N, C-alpha and C positions, 0 to 999 in steps of 0.2 A: 504494500500500500504506500502511495506517495503522499507526503505531507509538506505543506508550505510552512514558512517560518512562524506564522501566527497560530498554527495548529498543534504545537507541542512546546514543552518546556524542557530544556536540558537538565538532566539530573546529575549524572556523573560519567566520567570516562573511566571505565574499568581497566586496570592495568593488565598488560599481557604477560608480565613477568611472573605471574603465579599468585595463588591465593595467599601465600605468606605475606607478600608485599601489601596486598589489599587489607589483610588483617592487621598489619603493623600500622597502617595509615587510617585505621578505623575511626579514631577520635577526630582527625582532621576531616575525613569524609562526612561523618555525621554532622559535624559543626557546619560545614558548607551546606549540607542538605537542610538542616534546621533553619538556616538563614533564608533559604528560598521557599521552603515548604512547611515549616513549623515542625515542632518536635514529634508529634504523633506520626505524621506522614514520613518524616525522615527515618524514623525507626523501622517503619514498614518497608520503605525502599531498600534500606540496608539489609533487612532480613530476607527479602525476596532475592536480592543479588547473591547474598551469602548462601542461601539454600539452592540456588540454581547456577552456581559458579561456572559450570562447564558451558552453559549457554551464553553467559555475559562476558566471559573472559576476553579481553582485548577489544571490546566494543563500547560504543557510547550508549548509555541508557537515557531514555527520554520519558517524560510523563505526558500522557494524552488523556483526553476525556472521551469516554464511550458510554452512552446512555447514563449520564450523570455519575459514573464511577471514574475515579482516577485509575489509570492503568500504566504500568511500567512496560515499556517496549524496547526492543533492541534495534538499533540503527544498523541496517545492512549496507546502505550506500549513503555516504555523507554529502553528496553534491545536492544542492538545492534544485528541485524539491527533494527532501530526503526520502529514503525508502526504509520502511521498517519491516521486521519479521511478521509473519502471519500469526505468531503466538504472542499473546499479551498476558500480563499478570495483574488482574484487577485487585484493588484494595480501597479501603476507606479508613477513617480514623480508628475504627474498632477492629476490623477484620481484614485478613489477607485471604482472598478467594483462590480457588484452584486455577491453574493456567487455563486460558481459553484460546480458541482459534478465532481469529479476526475474520469477519466475513464482510465483504463490500457488496452493496446492492446499488444498482443504478436506478435512479428515479428522477422525476421532475415534479415541480410544484405548479399546480394550475392556479391562476389568478382570476 
């Protein structure tokens, strides 16, 4: 799925050097996420990346809105418009939901 600049918020660049580096920089990463998203969302974003390390390693993670849920997505092509993976990780302030498959539907609006 392609996204324009106003359709996503940058969350974090996940290092390619391995999980150990990501874990060492945990405090700095969470502090940056808290600044942009608040404490509750920052913790969820970190937990999602930590639990799905193999998918996120070496990629940029962005937050998008899907049906009023915040969702963490993996950037697969960084050139604008960016392209994200078909798999998203929905969350809100209370819950992290199971990974979902993103589906695009074409439609038009009648006036």
